FIBA-16183 format. One record per residue (C-alpha): residue in three letters; x, y, z; residue number from 1. Coordinates in Angstrom, 1 decimal. Example, Ala and Ser with C-alpha at 12.3 -4.5 7.8 and 13.67 -1.06 7.14 Angstrom:
// FIBA-16183
(sevex "ala",(12.3,-4.5,7.8),1)
(sevex "ser",(13.7,-1.1,7.1),2)
END
This chain:
// FIBA-16183
(sevex "met",(15.2,-48.6,-46.5),1)
(sevex "ala",(16.6,-47.7,-43.1),2)
(sevex "val",(15.4,-45.3,-40.5),3)
(sevex "gly",(17.0,-44.4,-37.2),4)
(sevex "glu",(17.6,-41.7,-34.6),5)
(sevex "ala",(20.5,-39.3,-35.2),6)
(sevex "phe",(22.2,-37.9,-32.1),7)
(sevex "phe",(25.4,-36.1,-31.2),8)
(sevex "asp",(27.9,-38.3,-29.5),9)
(sevex "ala",(29.8,-36.0,-27.1),10)
(sevex "glu",(32.5,-38.5,-26.4),11)
(sevex "lys",(33.4,-39.0,-30.1),12)
(sevex "lys",(32.4,-35.4,-31.0),13)
(sevex "thr",(30.4,-36.6,-34.0),14)
(sevex "val",(26.9,-37.4,-35.1),15)
(sevex "ser",(25.9,-41.0,-34.8),16)
(sevex "val",(22.8,-43.1,-35.4),17)
(sevex "arg",(21.0,-45.4,-32.9),18)
(sevex "asn",(17.8,-47.4,-32.9),19)
(sevex "ala",(18.2,-48.1,-36.6),20)
(sevex "met",(15.6,-50.3,-38.3),21)
(sevex "arg",(15.9,-51.7,-41.8),22)
(sevex "phe",(13.1,-52.7,-44.2),23)
(sevex "pro",(13.3,-54.7,-47.4),24)
(sevex "ala",(12.3,-52.9,-50.6),25)
(sevex "glu",(9.3,-55.2,-51.0),26)
(sevex "cys",(8.0,-53.9,-47.7),27)
(sevex "val",(8.2,-50.1,-48.4),28)
(sevex "asn",(7.9,-49.7,-52.1),29)
(sevex "pro",(4.7,-50.2,-54.2),30)
(sevex "pro",(4.5,-53.2,-56.6),31)
(sevex "glu",(5.6,-52.5,-60.2),32)
(sevex "gly",(3.0,-50.6,-62.1),33)
(sevex "val",(1.3,-49.1,-59.0),34)
(sevex "lys",(1.6,-45.4,-58.2),35)
(sevex "ser",(2.9,-44.6,-54.7),36)
(sevex "glu",(-0.1,-42.4,-53.9),37)
(sevex "thr",(-2.6,-45.2,-54.8),38)
(sevex "trp",(-0.6,-47.8,-52.9),39)
(sevex "leu",(-0.4,-45.7,-49.8),40)
(sevex "ala",(-4.1,-44.7,-49.9),41)
(sevex "gly",(-5.0,-48.4,-50.3),42)
(sevex "gly",(-3.2,-49.4,-47.1),43)
(sevex "met",(0.0,-50.6,-48.8),44)
(sevex "thr",(-1.8,-53.8,-50.1),45)
(sevex "gly",(0.6,-56.5,-51.2),46)
(sevex "arg",(3.6,-55.4,-49.2),47)
(sevex "lys",(5.9,-58.2,-48.1),48)
(sevex "cys",(7.0,-57.5,-44.5),49)
(sevex "asp",(8.1,-60.0,-41.9),50)
(sevex "gly",(5.9,-59.1,-39.0),51)
(sevex "gly",(4.4,-55.7,-38.3),52)
(sevex "val",(3.5,-52.8,-40.6),53)
(sevex "ala",(6.4,-50.7,-41.8),54)
(sevex "ala",(4.6,-47.4,-42.0),55)
(sevex "lys",(2.4,-45.5,-39.6),56)
END
């Protein structure tokens, strides 16, 4: 999973991305057999992230 900020680069005359952050699947997806809604409501228990929380 990746998130970032899209912006218009006037010099290149195109849309670009900055401030991108990447998260491994184990950090942002529920464990097998657990519904997303249940996992999120339970505080994303069992996620495997290096460092901070991936969702706010």
